[in-house]
Structure formats: structure tokens, C-alpha cells
C-alpha positions, 0 to 999 in steps of 0.5 A: 500499500505504502509503495502504491501510494508512493508510485502514485503520487511520485511518478518521477520516482518510478525508474529508481524504485527498483533500487532497494538500499543502495547504502554505497551512494547514500550521501550522509550529510542529509539532515532532514527528511524534507531536504530533497532526496537524492536520485540515487535512492532507492524504494525503501528510503523513499517510502520511509521518508514518505512516511516521516514527512506525511504522518505526525507521530511521536513515537516514530517507525518501528523497524526489524530487518532479517535475512532468509539464508540457506533457508533459514532466518537471521537477524541482521540488527544483533549480527546475524543471530538465528531466530525462529519463524513460528506460526500463529492461528492455526499455523503453529509451528516453528521453522527450521531447515528439514523439520518442523516442531508442533507447538500446538497445545492439547486441549480438553473440554470442562469434563477433560475430554480431548478436543480435536485441533481445527474444529469450531471451538476456539478458532482463531480469526487470524493465521500466519507466521511471525519472526520471534526474538527479532531486535527492532530499532525506532526511525524517527529521522534521517540520521536513524534511517541511515544508521538502520540501512547501513547496518543492514547492508553491512550484515546482510550475506553478500559475496562476489561471483563472475557476473556481479562484483557483490551479489546478495546471497539471501532474501532480505525482509524489513518489517515496518509498524507505526504502533502509535497510529495503528496495528498495521505491518508493512514489509518491504522485501528485497528477493535475491535474483535467480542464478545459473551456477555455470554462468556465475561460475559457482559450479566449482564452489561448494558454498556458493552453490549450495547458497544458489540452489537454495536460492533458487528453490526458494523462488519456485517456492514463491512461484508455486504459491503465486501460481495457486493464488493466481488460480482464482480457485479458493479450494486450490492448496498454497503451499506456504510451508515449502520454504521460510520465505513463503511462511514469511510472506503468506499474510502478504500474498494471502491476507487481506493486504495492498501488494506491490511488486517491482520488476528489473530486467536488462537489455543485455541480449545474453540475458534474455531468458531471465529478464523475460522469466522475471516478466512472466512471474510479474504478469502471474503476479498481476493476477492475484488481487487478494485485497478485493477478494479478501475484503468482499469475502470477509463482508460476505462472511459476516453477511452469511454469518448472521443469516445462517445464525438466523435460520439455526435459531429459528430451526432450533425453536421449531424442533424444540416445540416439536419435542415438547409435543413428542414427549407429551404424546409419549413417544419420546421413550424412557422408562416405563411407568408401569413397572415398579419403582424399584426396577425403574430405580435399578435400571436408572443406577445400572445406567449411569454406571454404564455412562461412567465407564464409557467416559472413563475408558474414552479418557484412558484411550486419550492418556494412553494415546498421549503416550502415558504407559502402565494404563493397560489394566485400567483400559481392560477394567473398563472395558469389562464393566461396559461389557458386564452393565451393557448385558444387564441394560440388555436383559432389562430392556428386553423385559420392558421396563425401558421403552425405545423412543421413535425415530423421529424424536432420535433424529430431530434430538441429533439435529438439535445437539449438531445445531447447538454445537455450531451455534457454539462455534460461532460464539453464540451463548447457549448457556440457557439453552436445556441439554437434550441428549440422544437416548439410549435405545435397544439396537444402540445398545447391542451394538456398542455406542449410545448414540 
């Protein structure tokens, strides 16, 4: 958004925007943000000075800078200290070349039952990846900007090869934020160019060859993400986790944001294939329109959400009325009042014990699955008790002390449970709604499940 806004208001600067941070040509005598910007300055310093000139904040701009070298993330403000790229929301992973560490905590409900991940329970509104532990600097004027850029240029990994005296061997990601104004973040990314090692002369140098392979691999991963997003099909999987670069760019590529891409080329005929490849990549990027799609989709989701909520509540009221009528007609099943109270009480107690052992067995299995040992005997005991009380209940039900509900009653109770679960996932308060469980039937009990 910043780059788009700046280009729109400063068309004369387009020719120099391709230069990211040419420190070697930055004059040190500039003392005011309102002085004329040197022609040799690139996109990043122009954007920062434009913000400082146009905004009226006291806290300055918070800036962090990292490089992605050999598919690992390093903080340029702390002399290249390695940092983690961690996920939030549903992207709860920590990056590291060749492996990912799961950080999602096991969740359980009020009864201690395991809650499977990626359900409507405690669903995060946002998801993505962020840098953990990156040092930040406050940019308030030209001097702090020059200091920041000097550190970036001095710390970022660069080497020489046959085609370039000073070639970047990593991708650089600078994050800007203005806490005094908004929570928005601005990413300025300088991608290292793809390389052919037989042209750069790196084929005989193992380190340079490995760097080139990692650069090309991460750019290929970025290309796959762009292709998936440009397809326009929301069901297409976008492989953000293929590289650290695409993990960091997930919100910029697939989120609700403004994204501008600068493609550079050369008139050198020997580089024709590289220039055409860059232009084709830019053309694919132009087909990605996250800003409008995300805003429209968000508005549609909110509208649909309220509509679905109203429909579910109306359906729930109708179901409750039907349940009351079935109960009044005696079609909801349950204990037969024609039997003595002692038999009905005995059946109820045995049913409570049956459910208790079913719950204990479920908890035991979850603990075994989580890695706890020494629970095999407890599991066997619970299974034996379940079989025991199942047999007792089956024999009792054949006497007629308990009558099965009608099929319609079972069906609408199951639907009622589904509706309440959906409303709970939509953050609707359902605590005042009565809890109606699916009744136990002879068929269900014989098959070993209760509903």
C-alpha cells in the first residue's frame, strides 16, 4: 500500500524504485526529511521518508530486518543471530531446515475430553507466521534511517561471482510498523535473484553452489504459491510451508492487504531468458487480487454468518416445540411407568454406571494415545465393566422396563445437538438452552454405542 501510494504521488521516482537500499551511494550530509531526496536513492528509504514527512506521530517507525539465508532466518540487527519463524492461529509451527516443531497444545473440554484441532472450538480469526525475537529499531529521522540501512547492508550476506562484484546471497525482509497510529505492518522484501551456477562460476565452489540452490528453491516455492493464488480457485492448496520465505510472506500474499511487486530487467541480450522469466513472473503476480477478494469475502462471510445464525435459531425453536409435543404424546421413550419403582431405579443406576465406565474408557484411551504408560490394566477393567453393564441393561430392556423412542424423536434430537454445536462455534451463548441427549435405544446398546 505504501509503495502503491508513493508511486501514484511521485511518478518521477519510478525509475529508481527498483533500487532497494543502495547504501554505498547514500550521502551522509542529509539532515532533514524534507530535503530533496537524492536521485540514487531506492524504494525503501523513499518510503520511510515519505511516511515521516506525511504522518504526525511521536513514536516514530518501528523497524526490524532479517535475512533468509540457506532457508533459515537471521536477525540483521543482532549481527546475524538465528531466530525462529513461528506460526499463530492455525499455523502453529516453528521453522527449521528439514524439520518443523509442533507447538500446538493439547486442549480438553470441561469434562477432560480431548478436543481435536482445527474445529470450531477456540478458532483463531487470523493465522500466519511471524519472526520471534527479532530486534527492532525506532526510525525518527534521516540519521536513524541511515544507521538502520548501514547495519542492514553491512550484515547481510553478499559475495562476488563472475557476473556481479557484490551479489546478495539471501533474501531480505524489513518489517515496518507505526504503533502510535495503527496495528498494521508493512513488509519491504528484497529478493535475491535466481542464478545459473555455470554462468556465475559457482559450480566449482561448494558453498556458493549451495547458496544458489537455496535461492532458486525458495524462489520456486514462491512461484508455486503465486500460481496457486493466481488460479482464482479458493480450493487450490497454497504451499506456504515449502520455504521460510513463503511462510513470512503468507499474510502479504494471501491475506487482506495491498501488495506491490517490482520486476527488474536488463537490455543485455545474453540475459534475455532471465528477463523474460522475471516478466512472466510479474504477469502471474498481477493476476492475484487479494485486496478486493479478501474484503468482499469478509463482508460476505459476515453477512452469511448472521443469516445462518438466524436460520439455525429459528430451526432450533421449531425443534424444541416438536420435542415437547412428542414428549407429551409419550413417543420420547424412557422408563415405563407401569413397572415398579424399584426396577426403574435399578435400571437408572445401571445406566449411570454404564455411561461412567464409557467416559472413563474414553479418557484412558486418550491418555494412552498421548504417551502415558501403565494404563493397559485400567483400560481392560473399563472394557470389562462396560460389557458387564451392557449385558445387564440389555436383559432389562427386553422386559419392557425401558421403551425405545420413536425414530423421529431420535432424529430431531441429533439435529438439535448439531445446531447447538454450530452456534457454540459461532460464539453464540447457548448456556441457557436445555441439554437434551440422544436417548439410549436397544439397537444402539447392542451395537456398543449410545447415540
